[in-house]
N, C-alpha and C positions, 0 to 999 in steps of 0.2 A: 308439429311440436304444441305442446303447451308450455305457454312461460308465465311466471308471475312476478309482479311487477311491483317495489315497493315504491311509493312517492308518486304523485298524479302533479306533478306542477309541469314546465315547460320539457323538461327532458323527458321525464314520465310520460307525458301525455303523446310529445311527439313517437317515442320509442314505442309506445301500443298501438298506435295508430299505422305504423310503418310494419309493426307484425303482423297486424290483422292484414293489412293489403297484400303480405305475402303469404294470406291463406292459413297462417298459423292462430291457435287461440288464444288468449289472455285474459289474465286476472289482474286487473289492477287494486292495490290496497292504500289506502290515505285516511289520515286519523279526521280529516275534515272533509264532509260532505259534499260542499260548495267544489273542492278542489275538482270533482269529477269536471265541471261543466266544461274542462278545458278539453276533453274526449270529444267533445260536439255530439250532436243527434244521432250521426250514422255508426259511431263505435257499439258494436255487438258484444262485447266481452264482460266479464264479470266484474262490478263494482263493489268494493267490498270496504266498508269502515271501520276502521282500526288498528292498533300497532301491528307493523310489519314484523314484529320479532315474536309476538303473540301465535301461541301455537294451534290455539283455535282460531283464529281468524287466518293462519295459513291454510288450515285444514280446508276452512271454506273458500280459500283462493283456490282448491285443486291442488296442492302441494305434492301431495302422494303421488300424483301422476305427470307433472311436470318434468319438463326435461331440462328446465332452465330457469334460474333465479336473475331478476338485477335489483339491487335497492341503490336508488336515486333519490332517497328523500333529500333535504338540503342538510339535515346533520350528520356529523362523521361517525361518531358513537352511534346512531340507530342504523345506518347501514352496515357498519360492521359486526354489529348483533345479529341483525336480520340475517345478512351474508353467512356467519357463522351455524346459527340454528337451521338454515337451510343447508348447508355442507355437511353439517356435521349430525344433526337430529334426524334429517330426512334424505339423506344421502344423494342430494343434489349434486352433481360435478360442474356442470357449469353454471359460475356461480360469479357476477361482475357487480361490486361496489364500486360506487363515487366516492371519492375522499378527497375532499380541498387540502389537507397537511400533506404538503411531497411524503415527507420524512416517515409519517404515518405509513403512507399508502407504500412506500418498498416496505417496509417492515412486513406487511400482511401478503405483499405480492410473495415476500417468499415463503410464507405458511402456505401456500396454494392457491390465495384468494386474490382472482385477477381484480385487479384496481384501475380505474381511471383517475387520475390526478387532475383536478380542473384545472387549479392555479398553474402547476406546472406544465399543463400541456399547453394552455394560452400563452404564456410565456416563451416558453420553447418556437411557438411560432412566431410569435413577435420577434424572438432571436434569430429565428431561421432569413425573416426577411429584412433584419438589419445588417447581418453581417457579412462578410464575405462567402461566395462558396464555400463547402467543404469546412467552416466552423461549426456549424451546427447539424446534426443530420435530423432525417425525418423523421426517424426511430433509433433508440438504442435499446436493449434489450435490459432486464433489470438487473443483471450482473454488472453490465458497463461494460463487456466484452466484445459486441457484434452491433455493427449499426448497419441502416438502412437510409441510403443517399439517393437523389435524385442529381441525375447529369445530362445537362443539353450538350452532345455530340459535337467533338471539337472536329475544325477542317480534317487536322492530321490524321484522325481515325476514320473518315470517308473512305466506303469502298473497300474497308478491312473485314474482315471474319470477325463476329464476337470471340471467340475462341481464342484467337491473337491477344486481344484484348486483358480477356481474362487469366490466361497464361501472363503476360507482361506485368499485369497490375495485381494478381495472387486476389482478385476478388471474383465473386460470381455476380452475372445480369441475372437478376430476377424474372424481370418483363422489362417489354421497351414501349411507351407510347409513341403510337405513326400514326399520321395521318388519323386521330383521334378513337384508334383500336388499339388494345392491349395486344401484346405478338410475346408468345414464348419463344426465344431463342434455341435454336439447334445448332449442330456441328457446323452444318454449311450456310447459317446466316448470316449476313455481311449489313453492316452498319452503314446506314443511310442518313444523310442533310435531311436535317429536321428531326433524328429523334430524338427523344428523352429517355436516358437510360435509368433503370431502377438498380442500383446495384448494392449489393451486400458485403461488408468487410469488416475484419476485425480491428476495432479502434486502435492497436497497436500499427496497424499496418497503412492507414489513412493517408500519412503523410506521404511515402513512397506511391499508393496508388493515384492521389493528385496530381503529383508529378507525371506518371505515367499518363495519365489521358491528358496533361497539357502538352507534352513532348513528342506524341504519336509514337509509333510504332518503332521496334530496332530492329536491323536487321540482324538475320540471325546465322 
C-alpha cells in the first residue's frame, strides 16, 4: 500500500514509521519542516512541506496512487477538510481523520469518514477502568446499537461449550484470549479457566447477557 499522512506530530510520525516497518510506502505532509525530525534518520518515505488539503501538495505526496489517507494534524478543521478532499476529489476509500470534538466526530462518521475522537477515546478508556464490569464496553459502534466487551470467564462456565454461552446470552464470541494467544471459537470449542472472552452484543441485550455470564448455564 501507499499511504499519505497529513500531520507529523507524535501520532503522525509514529503511524508513518509503523507503516514503513510493515513494508508500505509512506508520504508525510506537514506545514512545519522541523516536524519531520520526529520521523528519525531511518525513515525512507517522502516528506512534503505544505498544507495537507492543498491539491498540489497532495499530488506531490502521491495521492493519485494512494490506497489510504490519514489526517492526524492538531486541527479538527484541517483534518476534516483534508479527509474530504482525499475522499471526494481523489476517490480514496480508506480515509481516517483524528477529531478532538466527539460531537463532530460522530457527524463525520455518519458521512462515511472514519474518525478517531481522541478525547472521547481517552475518556472511555478511563471510564472502563473506573466503573464495574459491563458499565462501559471496549467499543460501541457509531449508531450505539452494537458493543464489544471483554469478559474474564466465570467459574460457572468453565468446561462448557462456547455455543452454549452464545445461545443463552444471545451474544457472539468474536475471539478468546487464551494463554497469550487469540483463538477463534468453533462449535466444539470449550471454555477454559483463564480465558478472556471478547463478546459482541446488542446494547439492549447487555443486561441480560451479563446476568447469564454471572449465573452460568441453565439446564435445557
